[in-house]
DRENKEZA-583253 format. One line per field, with one value per residue (C-alpha): residue number from 1; residue in three letters; x, y, z. Coordinates in Angstrom, 1 decimal. Example, Ala and Ser with C-alpha at 12.3 -4.5 7.8 and 13.67 -1.06 7.14 Angstrom:
BEGIN
n	1;2
res	ALA;SER
x	12.3;13.7
y	-4.5;-1.1
z	7.8;7.1
//
This chain:
BEGIN
n	1;2;3;4;5;6;7;8;9;10;11;12;13;14;15;16;17;18;19;20;21;22;23;24;25;26;27;28;29;30;31;32;33;34;35;36;37;38;39;40;41;42;43;44;45;46;47;48;49;50;51;52;53;54;55;56;57;58;59;60;61;62;63;64;65;66;67;68;69;70;71;72;73;74;75;76;77;78;79;80;81;82;83;84;85;86;87;88;89;90;91;92;93;94;95;96;97;98;99;100;101;102;103;104;105;106;107;108;109;110;111;112;113;114;115;116;117;118;119;120;121;122;123;124;125;126;127;128;129;130;131;132;133;134;135;136;137;138;139;140;141;142;143;144;145;146;147;148;149;150;151;152;153;154;155;156;157;158;159;160;161;162;163;164;165;166;167;168;169;170;171;172;173;174;175;176;177;178;179;180;181;182;183;184;185;186;187;188;189;190;191;192;193;194;195;196;197;198;199;200;201;202;203;204;205;206;207;208;209;210;211;212;213;214;215;216;217;218;219;220;221;222;223;224;225;226;227;228;229;230;231;232;233;234
res	UNK;UNK;UNK;UNK;UNK;UNK;UNK;UNK;UNK;UNK;UNK;UNK;UNK;UNK;UNK;UNK;UNK;UNK;UNK;UNK;UNK;UNK;UNK;UNK;UNK;UNK;UNK;UNK;UNK;UNK;UNK;UNK;UNK;UNK;UNK;UNK;UNK;UNK;UNK;UNK;UNK;UNK;UNK;UNK;UNK;UNK;UNK;UNK;UNK;UNK;UNK;UNK;UNK;UNK;UNK;UNK;UNK;UNK;UNK;UNK;UNK;UNK;UNK;UNK;UNK;UNK;UNK;UNK;UNK;UNK;UNK;UNK;UNK;UNK;UNK;UNK;UNK;UNK;UNK;UNK;UNK;UNK;UNK;UNK;UNK;UNK;UNK;UNK;UNK;UNK;UNK;UNK;UNK;UNK;UNK;UNK;UNK;UNK;UNK;UNK;UNK;UNK;UNK;UNK;UNK;UNK;UNK;UNK;UNK;UNK;UNK;UNK;UNK;UNK;UNK;UNK;UNK;UNK;UNK;UNK;UNK;UNK;UNK;UNK;UNK;UNK;UNK;UNK;UNK;UNK;UNK;UNK;UNK;UNK;UNK;UNK;UNK;UNK;UNK;UNK;UNK;UNK;UNK;UNK;UNK;UNK;UNK;UNK;UNK;UNK;UNK;UNK;UNK;UNK;UNK;UNK;UNK;UNK;UNK;UNK;UNK;UNK;UNK;UNK;UNK;UNK;UNK;UNK;UNK;UNK;UNK;UNK;UNK;UNK;UNK;UNK;UNK;UNK;UNK;UNK;UNK;UNK;UNK;UNK;UNK;UNK;UNK;UNK;UNK;UNK;UNK;UNK;UNK;UNK;UNK;UNK;UNK;UNK;UNK;UNK;UNK;UNK;UNK;UNK;UNK;UNK;UNK;UNK;UNK;UNK;UNK;UNK;UNK;UNK;UNK;UNK;UNK;UNK;UNK;UNK;UNK;UNK;UNK;UNK;UNK;UNK;UNK;UNK;UNK;UNK;UNK;UNK;UNK;UNK
x	-14.0;-11.2;-10.9;-8.1;-6.0;-4.7;-1.9;-1.9;-1.6;1.8;0.5;-3.2;-3.5;-2.3;-4.5;-7.5;-6.4;-6.2;-9.7;-11.1;-9.2;-10.2;-13.8;-13.7;-11.9;-14.4;-17.4;-15.9;-15.5;-18.6;-21.0;-24.0;-23.5;-20.4;-17.5;-14.4;-14.3;-11.4;-9.9;-7.7;-5.3;-4.0;-0.9;0.2;2.6;4.2;5.6;6.7;8.3;10.4;11.7;12.5;14.4;16.4;17.3;15.4;14.1;14.2;11.8;9.5;9.6;8.6;5.7;4.4;4.8;2.4;-0.1;0.2;-0.5;-3.5;-4.9;-4.5;-6.2;-9.0;-9.7;-7.6;-6.6;-4.4;-2.2;-1.3;1.1;-0.2;3.1;6.2;8.8;7.9;8.4;12.0;10.9;8.5;10.4;10.5;6.9;5.9;7.7;5.2;2.4;0.6;-1.2;0.4;1.8;1.2;4.4;4.0;7.4;6.7;3.3;4.7;7.6;5.3;3.2;6.2;7.5;4.1;3.9;7.5;9.3;12.8;14.2;11.6;12.4;11.6;10.3;9.8;11.1;14.8;14.7;13.1;15.3;18.6;18.5;18.4;15.3;13.1;15.4;16.7;13.2;12.9;16.3;15.2;12.5;15.3;14.4;17.1;15.7;16.7;17.1;17.0;20.2;21.0;19.3;16.2;16.0;16.2;13.5;11.2;11.6;11.0;7.8;6.4;6.9;6.2;3.4;1.8;1.6;-0.2;-2.6;-0.8;-0.8;1.3;1.5;5.2;5.9;4.0;6.0;9.2;8.1;7.3;10.8;12.3;10.3;11.6;15.2;14.6;13.4;16.5;18.6;17.0;14.0;11.1;8.5;7.9;7.2;5.3;7.2;5.5;1.8;1.3;3.3;0.1;-1.3;1.0;1.9;-0.2;-0.2;-1.4;1.3;4.5;6.5;6.6;4.0;3.1;2.9;0.9;2.0;-1.2;-3.6;-1.3;-1.0;-4.8;-5.5;-3.0;-4.7;-8.1;-6.8;-5.5;-8.7;-10.8;-8.2;-9.4;-12.5;-14.7;-16.5;-18.4
y	-1.6;0.6;4.0;4.1;7.2;7.6;10.1;10.7;13.2;11.7;11.6;12.5;9.7;7.0;8.3;7.9;4.2;3.7;4.9;2.8;-0.3;0.1;0.4;-2.6;-4.8;-3.8;-4.6;-7.9;-9.0;-7.5;-7.1;-4.8;-1.2;-1.6;0.9;1.6;4.0;6.3;9.7;11.1;14.0;14.8;17.0;19.1;16.8;19.7;20.8;17.3;16.7;19.8;18.6;15.3;16.9;19.2;16.3;18.0;14.8;16.0;18.8;16.4;14.1;16.9;17.8;14.3;14.1;17.0;15.3;12.0;13.6;15.4;12.1;10.7;13.7;13.3;9.7;7.5;4.2;2.7;4.7;4.1;6.2;6.0;6.1;3.9;6.6;8.6;5.6;6.8;9.2;6.7;6.7;10.5;10.7;8.4;10.4;11.1;9.3;6.7;4.7;1.9;2.4;-0.4;-0.3;-0.9;-2.7;-5.1;-6.0;-6.6;-8.6;-10.8;-11.6;-12.5;-14.8;-16.4;-17.3;-18.7;-16.0;-14.9;-12.6;-9.9;-7.3;-3.8;-1.0;2.3;5.8;6.2;7.0;3.7;1.6;3.3;4.0;1.5;2.4;0.1;-2.6;-3.2;-4.0;-6.6;-8.1;-8.3;-10.7;-12.9;-11.5;-10.6;-7.6;-7.3;-3.7;-2.4;-0.9;2.8;3.8;1.9;3.5;6.9;6.2;4.7;7.6;10.1;8.4;8.2;11.9;13.4;11.1;8.7;11.1;13.5;10.8;10.6;7.1;6.5;3.3;3.8;4.1;0.9;-1.0;0.4;-0.8;-4.2;-4.3;-3.6;-6.4;-8.8;-7.7;-8.3;-11.8;-12.4;-11.3;-13.8;-12.1;-14.5;-11.9;-8.2;-5.6;-2.5;-0.4;2.9;3.0;4.5;1.8;-0.3;2.1;0.4;-3.1;-6.1;-9.9;-10.0;-7.9;-8.9;-12.1;-12.2;-12.6;-9.1;-7.8;-4.6;-2.7;-0.5;-3.5;-5.5;-2.4;-1.8;-5.5;-5.2;-2.0;-3.6;-6.6;-4.2;-2.3;-5.4;-7.0;-7.2;-5.2;-7.8;-7.0;-3.9
z	7.7;8.9;7.2;4.6;4.2;0.6;0.1;-3.7;-6.5;-7.6;-10.2;-10.4;-13.0;-10.6;-7.8;-10.0;-10.5;-6.8;-6.1;-8.9;-7.8;-4.2;-5.2;-7.4;-4.8;-2.1;-4.3;-5.4;-1.8;-0.3;-3.2;-3.7;-3.0;-0.8;-1.4;0.7;3.6;2.7;2.8;0.0;0.2;-3.3;-3.5;-6.5;-8.4;-10.2;-6.8;-5.8;-9.2;-8.9;-5.5;-7.0;-10.0;-7.7;-5.3;-2.4;-1.0;2.6;1.8;-0.1;2.9;5.2;2.9;2.9;6.6;7.1;4.7;6.5;9.8;8.3;7.2;10.6;12.2;9.7;10.9;8.8;10.5;7.7;5.3;1.7;-0.3;-3.9;-5.6;-5.8;-6.2;-3.1;-0.9;-1.0;1.9;3.6;6.9;7.0;6.0;9.0;11.7;14.4;12.6;14.7;12.1;10.0;6.5;4.0;2.0;-1.7;-2.2;0.7;-0.6;-4.1;-2.9;-0.8;-3.8;-5.9;-3.2;-2.7;-6.4;-6.5;-8.5;-7.7;-10.4;-11.2;-13.8;-12.6;-14.8;-13.0;-12.7;-12.8;-9.1;-8.3;-10.6;-9.9;-6.2;-3.4;-1.4;-3.4;-4.7;-1.2;0.0;-2.7;-1.8;1.9;0.6;-1.1;-4.6;-7.1;-9.2;-12.8;-13.9;-17.5;-19.0;-18.9;-22.2;-21.4;-17.9;-19.5;-22.0;-19.4;-17.1;-19.8;-21.0;-17.4;-16.7;-20.2;-21.2;-18.8;-15.8;-18.2;-19.5;-22.9;-24.3;-27.4;-29.4;-30.0;-26.3;-25.6;-28.2;-26.6;-23.2;-24.6;-26.1;-22.7;-21.1;-23.8;-23.0;-19.3;-20.0;-22.1;-19.2;-16.9;-15.4;-14.5;-13.8;-14.3;-11.7;-13.0;-10.5;-11.4;-11.0;-14.5;-16.3;-16.2;-18.9;-21.4;-20.1;-19.0;-19.0;-22.6;-24.2;-22.3;-22.3;-18.5;-15.7;-14.7;-11.1;-11.2;-8.1;-8.0;-7.8;-5.4;-3.1;-3.2;-2.3;0.6;1.7;1.6;3.6;6.3;6.4;7.3;9.5;13.2;12.3;10.6;7.4;8.5
//
């Protein structure tokens, strides 16, 4: 199995999900005491969030580029960025990096297409919902993303940063997210992308009216597949 490099900390809560999912997937496929071979570099999300809020994306990309290069020097053979939003700077992050990046939006889009969906609703940070870096990747796969309205986008973004990224789970926020999912269905969505890794703390297939595509799990499955590709099982 190739060594995975996970660039995380954005947020710490989502990076914990990644480690757990990768362990579960590896054990499910290989059994026994098997676990993934991986390296994790976890940045301070407070610093990254400040760069996001101040629209200093180039600086954020330079920071992640240094971290990606450090993972490669450490022996990583496949790279995963454990966040949806920071894929905005994925190209900048990968400058001078010689190992492949498994892109979370491409992995998610491929799964949707494979299962025959065409109009996925997208619930994520405001950056991911409102800017083109993510939705364009979906469109390239012939998908037509359905985006929540302005007030819903504001609410989702606030809950993600002020609650979910800080491990705060509120029943009222869950109900509000479910309401958004129902509105997306009414607007023609045929599936739902949990486009921020933390959204899975509130939504799942049991409490939403749409088939759920959890980007964290999908990304981890794609990372595992890349790790065993051309290397065999060991």
